[in-house]
C-alpha positions in Angstrom: 113.7 76.3 89.5 115.2 79.8 88.8 115.8 81.7 91.9 115.1 85.4 91.7 117.6 88.0 93.0 116.8 90.7 95.5 117.9 94.3 95.1 117.1 97.9 95.9 114.2 99.3 94.0 115.4 102.4 91.8 113.6 105.0 89.9 114.6 103.2 86.9 112.2 100.3 88.0 109.1 102.5 88.3 107.7 101.5 84.7 108.1 97.9 85.1 106.9 97.9 88.8 103.7 99.9 87.7 102.9 97.2 85.1 103.0 94.5 87.4 101.0 96.7 90.0 98.2 97.3 87.5 98.0 93.5 86.7 97.9 92.5 90.4 95.7 95.3 92.0 93.7 96.8 89.2 91.9 99.8 90.2 93.7 99.8 93.5 97.1 100.0 92.0 99.3 102.9 93.0 100.1 105.8 90.6 103.5 106.7 89.2 103.5 109.7 91.3 102.8 107.8 94.5 105.6 105.2 93.8 108.0 107.9 92.9 107.2 109.9 96.0 107.7 106.7 98.1 111.3 106.0 96.5 112.2 109.5 97.2 111.9 108.8 100.9 114.5 106.0 101.0 116.8 105.2 102.5 115.6 107.8 105.2 112.3 106.2 106.1 111.6 103.7 103.2 113.2 100.4 102.1 111.9 99.2 98.8 113.3 95.8 97.0 112.5 94.2 93.8 113.0 90.4 92.9 114.5 90.2 89.6 114.6 87.0 87.3 116.6 87.1 84.1 116.5 90.9 84.0 112.7 90.9 84.5 111.0 92.2 87.6 109.1 89.4 89.2 108.0 90.9 92.5 108.6 93.9 94.9 108.3 95.1 98.5 108.4 98.0 100.6 108.9 99.0 104.2 108.2 102.2 106.3 110.1 102.7 109.4 109.0 105.3 112.0 111.1 105.2 115.3 110.6 101.6 116.7 107.8 100.7 114.4 107.7 99.2 110.8 105.0 99.0 108.2 105.0 96.6 105.3 103.8 98.8 102.6 103.5 96.6 99.8 104.4 93.1 98.7 103.5 91.7 95.3 104.7 88.9 93.2 103.9 88.1 89.5 101.4 85.2 88.9 104.2 83.0 87.1 106.4 83.1 90.5 103.6 82.2 92.8 104.7 79.1 95.1 108.4 79.6 94.3 109.3 81.5 97.5 109.7 84.9 95.9 107.2 86.5 98.3 108.7 84.8 101.3 112.1 85.9 100.3 110.9 89.7 100.0 109.1 89.5 103.5 111.9 88.0 105.1 114.2 90.7 103.7 111.8 93.5 104.8 111.5 92.2 108.3 115.4 91.8 108.6 115.6 95.3 107.5 113.1 96.5 110.1 115.1 94.5 112.8 118.4 96.2 111.4 116.9 99.6 112.0 115.7 98.9 115.5 112.0 98.3 114.9 110.3 96.2 117.8 107.2 95.8 115.9 106.0 95.6 112.5 102.3 96.2 111.1 100.4 95.5 107.9 96.9 95.2 106.6 95.5 92.3 104.7 92.1 91.9 102.7 89.7 90.1 105.1 89.0 87.7 101.9 92.5 86.9 101.5 92.9 83.7 103.4 96.1 82.7 101.3 97.8 85.9 102.3 96.7 85.8 106.0 98.3 82.2 106.2 101.6 83.7 104.8 101.6 86.4 107.7 100.6 83.8 110.4 103.4 81.6 109.4 105.9 84.5 109.9 104.5 85.2 113.3 102.0 88.1 112.5 98.7 88.1 114.7 95.6 89.8 114.0 94.9 92.9 116.2 91.8 94.6 114.6 89.7 95.1 111.5 89.6 98.3 109.5 86.0 98.7 107.6 86.1 99.6 103.9 89.9 99.9 104.1 90.4 99.0 100.4 89.3 101.5 97.8 87.3 101.6 95.4 86.1 98.0 96.4 85.2 98.8 100.0 86.8 95.5 101.2 87.6 95.5 104.9 91.1 94.6 106.0 92.6 92.6 108.8 95.3 94.6 110.9 98.1 92.4 111.7 101.1 93.0 114.1 104.6 91.0 114.7 106.9 91.8 117.4 110.6 91.9 116.7 113.6 91.2 118.9 116.8 93.1 118.6 118.3 90.7 116.3 117.0 89.6 112.9 116.2 85.9 113.7 112.5 86.9 113.9 112.5 87.5 110.1 111.8 83.8 109.3 108.7 81.8 109.6 107.7 80.7 113.1 109.1 77.4 114.3 107.2 74.4 113.1 105.5 76.1 110.2 105.7 75.2 106.5 107.3 77.5 103.9 104.4 79.8 102.6 103.4 79.7 98.9 103.6 82.8 96.8 101.5 85.7 96.2 101.2 89.5 96.8 100.5 91.7 99.6 100.0 95.6 100.3 98.5 98.1 102.5 95.5 99.8 101.3 95.3 103.6 100.2 93.9 106.4 102.1 93.8 105.2 105.7 95.8 105.8 108.8 97.7 103.0 110.4 96.9 102.0 114.1 99.6 103.2 116.5 101.8 104.3 113.5 101.0 107.9 113.3 101.1 108.1 109.7 98.4 108.4 107.4 98.4 106.7 103.8 97.5 108.6 100.5 94.4 107.8 98.6 94.9 106.0 95.3 95.9 108.5 92.4 97.7 110.8 94.9 101.1 111.4 95.6 102.2 110.6 99.4 102.8 113.7 101.4 105.3 114.0 104.1 105.4 111.5 106.7 102.5 109.6 104.8 102.9 105.8 103.8 100.8 103.4 101.8 99.0 100.8 103.8 99.6 97.0 103.2 97.5 95.0 100.5 97.6 91.7 99.4 96.6 89.2 96.8 97.9 85.7 96.6 95.6 84.1 93.9 93.1 84.8 91.2 90.2 86.9 92.4 92.2 88.3 95.4 94.6 90.3 93.6 93.2 93.9 94.8 94.3 94.7 98.2 97.4 95.6 100.0 99.5 93.9 102.1 98.0 90.6 101.7 100.8 88.3 101.5 103.5 87.0 99.1 105.4 83.8 99.3 
């Protein structure tokens, strides 16, 4: 099995990321302006990574940090990499960065119909804290809101003890909604994020579940 290499996302990756974005999230895909706006906010409040395999982007993920709170903004893995640990590697890297920046909790949203993504997040210690009705647009699908507490070190970045390694997929916060306890609103699809705004998580980890952020990647 070929191992994908993680590295920071740059503006030079936007076109490749957008192609994968459209494949995985369809009508709920981010626009070029939205993604460029997110990258313009790193490293101050954002942290975006790509997983690269033989020079081709096979996945990507993004994190928002505001004070002691982190938000998994997006996590996505190309179909040919599902089940090979790429999504898990991205999620672990984002959680480790959140811990490094002093976050004590991390939030995300996942489609209510995306059981595979939910299992990924449960394996990594996230718990459900609420439901957002009609969170994913234009589909109108509800989202589960999930939270994970972090301790000062980065040991919490891995799966919870006694859990199996998750398979692969994608995840991301939905567009156009505010995150609980976060104090930052997310831009609607097709619009560039404004100051202090962040994209909500969505998630797709298999056929038929691909539209919705942060779902989960493995």
